[in-house]
N, C-alpha and C positions, 0 to 999 in steps of 0.2 A: 703542144698540150695547151688547152684553154685554162688560164688561171682564174682566180676568184674575181679580179677586176674585170677580166674579159667576160666572164659569165654575167656579172651584174650589168655591165654596159650593154651586152647583147639583149638582156631582158628589157632594159629601158628603151633601147632602140626599137625592138619589136613592138613594145607598147605604144610608142609614138606613131609607128606606122599603122598599127591596128586601130588607133583611136579615131572614131568617126564623129558624125554629128549627133547631138543629143536628141533622143526621141522624145515624144510628148509635145504639148503645145508650148510655144514661147509666150511668156506672159506679156500682156499689154495693159497698161494702166487704164482703168475705166475713165471715160470722158466725163467732164463735169456736167451736171444737169443743165439742160438748155433752157433755163429760166432766168429772167432778168430782174425779178423782184421777189420779196419774201411774202407778200400778201397781195390780194386782189386790189385793195384800196391803195392809192398812192400815199407814200410816206410824207408826213408833214415836215416842214423845214425846221420848225421850232415848237416847243411845248408852251402850255400856259404857265403863268407865274403867279405867285402870291407873296405878299409882304410879310414873310415869316421864315424862320430857319428851315432850310430845305425847300423853300419855295422858289428858288432861282429858275429862270428860264433856261431850258436846255436846247441845244441845237444839234441836229443830226448831220454829220459830215460824211458824205459818201466816199468810200475807199480811203478813209483816214486810217493810218497805221496805228497799231496798238502798242504802247510801250510794254516792255517785258515786265516791269514792276508797276502794273496799272493801278494797284491799290494806293500808290503814292498820290494819285490824283485827288484823293479824299483829304489830303493835307492834314493828316493826323499823325503826330510823332508817336503817340501811344500805339496806334495801329501798325505803323511801320516797325516799331520795336517788337511787337507781338509776333508779327509774321517772320521777322528775322529769327526769333527764338524757335518758332515752329519749324522753319526750314533747317535749323541747326539740330534740333533735338527730337522732332517727331520721328518715330521708327518706321513709318510707312515709306519714306524716301530711301533710306538705306536698304530696305527690303526690295524695293523696285530696282535700285541700282545693282544689287546683288543678282537679281533675276536677269538683268541685262548682261552682266559679266558672265554669268553661267551660260546664257544663250550663245555668246560669242566663243566661249571655250569649247562648246559643243561643235561650233563651226570649225574651229581650228583642229579639233580632234578628227572630224570627218575629212578634212583636207589631206590628212595623212594617207588616205587611200589613193591619192594621185601618184604616190611614190612606192617603190618596192619596200618590202619589209625584210630586214636582215637580222638573223638571230645567230649569234656566235655561241659556241658551246665547247666545253672541254670535259671529256669523260674518261677518267682512269678506271681500270678494272684489273682485278686479280683473278686468274682463271686456272682450272685444272682440266687436263685432257683425260678422257676415259682411256685407261690402259688395258682394260679387259676385252677390248674389241680390236680386231685386226683391220686397220686401214692406215693409209700412208701417214696421215698427220700424227698418229699416235705410235707409230712403229719405231721411231727413233727420237732421241733427245729427251730431256726431262719433261714430266707431265705438267709441271707448274710453269706459268708464264704470265707476264704483265703486259697489258695494252694501254697505250695513251692515245686518245683520239681527239684531235682538235679540228673543228669544222665550222663553216659558215653556211647557213641555209638562207637563200634569198627567194622570196615568193612575191609575185606581182600579178595583179588581175587588171589587164588593160581595160580602160573604160571605153570599150568599142562602141557601145550604143548610148553612152552618156548617162547611164544610170547613176554613177557616182556624182557627176556634175549636177544632175537634178537633185540628188539628195542634199548636196552642199547648198544648192540654190534654195531649197526648202528651208534648211536650217538658217540660212542668211535672212530669209524672209521672216522666220520666227524671231530672230534677233532684232530685226527692224520692228516687229510687233512689240517686243519688250521695250524697245527704245521709246515708242510712243505710249506704252503703258506707264513708263516713267514720267513722260511729259504730262500724261493725264493725272497721275498721282500728285505731281507738283501743282497743277492747276486746281485740282479738287481740294488739296490742302489749303492753298492760299484763299480760294473762294470760300471755303468753310470758315476760315478764321474771320474774314470780312463779314460774312453773314452772321456769325455768332456775335461779333462785336456790335453790329447794327441791332441785333435782337436784344442784347444787353442794354444798349442805349434806349431802345423802345420800352423795355420793362422799367428802366429808371424813370423814363418820362411818364409812363402810366402810373407808377407809384407816386410821383410828384403830383400828377393830376388828381389822383384819388385823395391824396392828403389835402390838396386845395379844396376838393369837393367836401371833405369832412370838415375843414375849417369853415366853409361857407354855411354848411348845415348846422354846425355848432353855434355859429353866430345867430342864425335864424331861430334855433331852439331857445337861445337866450332871450330873444325878443318875445317869443310866445310865453315863456315862463314869467316874464315880467308882467305881460298882459294877463296871465292867469292869476297872478297875485293881486292884480287890480280888479279881477272879476270880469275882464273883458272877453275872455275865451274860456271854453270848457276844458276840463281835464282830459277829455277824450282827444281833443285836438293836439294838446301837448304830447300825449302818448303816441299819437300817430306820427308826429315829427320825430320823436325819440326812436320809434321803430325804424323810420327811414334812415336816421343817422346810424343806428346799429347795423343796418344792412350795408351801408357804405363802409363802415369800419371792418365788417366781415370780409370785404373784398381785398383788404390789404395783405393778410397773411398768405393767401395763395400767390399773389404777385411777388411777394418777397421770397417765397419758396421757389418760384420759377427763376427768380434772379440768382438764387444760390445754385440751382441746377445749371444755369447758363454759365456761371463762373466756373463750375466744375468742368463743363465742356471746354471752355477756353483753356483751362489748366491742362486738360488731357491733350488738346490740340498742339500745345507747345511742348509736349513730352514730359510733363510733370505729374505728380500725384496730387489728389484733391487736397491733402493737408498742406501743400506748398502754395501759399497765398500769392495771387498775382499783384503786382504793383500797379499795373495799368487798369484804369477804369474808363468807361465810355459813356458819354452823354451825347444826345443829338446835336447840341449846340457846338460840340467840339469837332464835329465832322463837317467837311466842306463838300457840297454836292458838285461833282464834275459838270461843267456847262457844255463842253464839246464832246459829243458821243460819236464813236466810230460806227459806220455802217459799211462793212466789207462787201465787196461785190460778190454776188452769189457764186460766180465762177471760182472765186478764191477761197470760199468757205471750206471746201473739201480738203484744201491744202492746210488750212489753219486748225481744223479740229483734230485733236489727238485721237479721238475715238474713231473718226473716219479713216485716218491714216493707219490705225491699228487694224481696222476691218480690211483695208486694202492689202496690208501685209499678210493677213490671214488668207486672203484670196490668192495672193501670190504663192504662199506656201502650199496651198491646195493644188494650184496649177502645176507646180514643180513635182508634187507627189504623184501626179498622173504619169509623168515621165519615168519616175522610179518604178511604178507598177508595170509600165509597158516594157521597160528594159529587163525586168525580172523574168519576163516570158520569152526573151530572146536568148540565143546561145551565149555561154560564158567561156572565156578563154584564159584560164589560170595558167601561169608559167612558174616553174620552180627551178632553181639552180642550187646545187649542193657541192661545195668544194672544201677539201680538208686534207689532213695528213694523219697517218696512224703509225705508231712505232712502239717498240718494247720499252724504250726509255724516253723520258722527257727531252733529254739532250739530243735525241735523234729525230725529233718531230719535223724540224725544218731544214735539216742539213743532209740527211741520209737520202741518197737516190732511191727511187722506187717506193717511197712511202706516201706520195700524194695520190689523191683520187678526186674525181669530180663527176657530177651528173647534171645534165641539162635536159629538162622535160617540159613538154607542153601538153595541154589537154583542151579538148572542146567538149563542153557539157550542155546538153539541151534537155529540158524537162519534157518527157513524152507522155507522162500520165501523172496527174495529181488530183484527180477527181474534181477538176474545175477550180482548185484553190486559187491559182494565180489569176485566172480569168475573173473570178469574183472579186479578188483584191483590186484589179484594175477597174472593174465596175464600181466598186466601193469608192475608189479615188475619184471617179467621175461624179458620183453622187455627192461626195464631200465638197467638190468644187461647186456644184450647183447650190449646195447649202450655203457655202461661203459667199457666193454671189448674191443670194437672196438676203443674207445677213448684212452684206455691204450696202445693198440698196435700202434696207430698213434703217441702217445707221445714218445714211445720208438724209433720208426723209425726216428722221427724228432730229437731226442737226438743224435742218431748215425750219422745222417746227419750233425748236427751242429759240431760234433767233426771232422768228415771227412773234412768238408768245412774249418774248422780252421786249420787243419794240412796241407791241400793243400795250403791255403793262406800263412801260415808261410814259407813253402818251396818256394813258388812262389815269395813272398816278398823279400827274400834274393837274388834270382836270378835277380829280377827286380832292386833292389838297386845296385847290382854289375854292371849291364848293364847301369843304369842311371848315376852312378858315372863315368864310363868310357866315356859315351857320353858327360857328362858335361865337363870333362877334355879335351876331343878332341875339343868340341865346343869352349871352352875358348881359347885354343891354336889357333884355326882357326880364332877367332875374333881378337886376338892380332896381328896375321899376317896381317889380312885385314886392321886393323887400321894403321899399319906401312906402308903398301902399299898405303893407302889413303893419308898419309902424303907425300909420295914420288910421288903421282900422278900416281901410277902404275895401280890402279883400279878405277872404277867409284863408285858413291854412291850406285848403285844397288848391287854391290858385298859386300859393307859394310852392307847394309840393310839385305841381305841374311844371312850373318854371324851373325849379331845381332839377327835376328829372331830365328835362330837355337840355339843360346846360351840361349836366353830368354826361349824358350820351354824346353831346357835341364835342366836349373837351376830350374825352377818350378817343373818339373817332378822329379828332385832329392829330393827336399824338401818333396814332396808328398810321394815318395817312402820311405824316412826315417820315416815319420809319420806312414805309413802303417805297418811297422814292429812292432812298439810299440802297435798300435791299435789291430792288429791281434794276437799278443802275449797275450794281455789281453783277447781277445775273446776266445782264447784256454783255459785259466784258467776258464773262465765263462762256456764254453761248457762242461768242465769236472766236474762241480759242485762247484768249488770255494773253496773246502776244509772246508766247514761249519762244518764238523764233528771234526775238529781240532781247531776251534777258541776258544780263551780264553778271548776275549774282551767283551763278553756279556754272561749272564747266559744261559746255555743250555736250550733249550725249552722243553726237555723231562724230566721234573721234576714233573710229575703228576702221582698220584696213584689213581686207582679205588678202592673205599673204601669197597663197599658192594657186588660187583658182585660175585655170587656163583661160 
């Protein structure tokens, strides 16, 4: 007689024999784009410089690796502390980590299909035989009896055409997608904190510049008022300068409001509420501009960008889904084994001869008509793969565009800052001359207003040009992938093993 262990072992052996190759395409990683540069114009070796904060010369270093904590290159303890708080308290990272764990639990659950499923059951029953009918079972003995049935049912579906393996492969690719979604969330969070800190520093600089402009215009108004008292200028000239000063003062409240909004953003990024004030404050002078900038090889960019890696994982999942759809159209071979024992008393279940029973059954099932359902599911899987391939290519193109844009911006920012610094120096000199001439009565108030307006514009443009260098430098690190492969501040995400995949 074939016992329960024999039945289960037979099922597993048959499954191993019947298991064949997985149908559907075997996934191949897309080749890196065959380009050697990010733009048509050759990349300059170094940028322009200016003798002002943020005006340092920057050098482009080809194939330079990116540190995992790239923001430390700005040498700001306040920025480092803020990012540390964001990584610890911002809820987006735990959400991404949970999504990754969920994806891998789905993989582990799907791997269970590689093994038989065994269900043990115990069923007691109290029965009464019909005594008003003449047949052998009811003709003798008492009509009441008890049955105790203990059995184990083992079912197994051999993965003959690899449909289960393709399903697990698809789920593994989805888990890989979630892994890089986590990396992307990490990169986005840290980049957003840096960008927000730079913008706060820019707003503080603009506020300081506006206050300086108001101070200069107030001094000029004082000169005109004295001249008015002496009868040297008309009241209309004084009124015109007062109007200009009022306009400058009116620009301060919106800037201060933007600063408050920016502080709220920084508070939210580190996982706090707006009422919980930040200790860190940012000024342009407190940030150091990184002088050596990485320029990864184009062939490496697809490996460094989390969004490209996510798109590749999505393409892989779509490829494996084709195999699942193909296998669903092929014959299925479910196997079932049922072994147990039945007796009138519990004590007799496993010791009384003749109470054991077993069944071993196999089946071959092939869909012969489903109105084209499985066929169209396979075609849908093919189309989904085409869609994923197009999305992957789009993501790669966007990645290269981001790097090219960042490189152009860094070069342009240096030239802009150099020109803005020269313009501010010239405008200040012109304003000083105009103020002296006004005191001597050599020019009218119109000449002074013109000089002040030119200086006002030049000073604000200088602050904005300074901030742009920091912001676009951070954008370059983000565009190149942010060095997530080198980071040591958190546990690497790829510490997962597939336990049972054949």
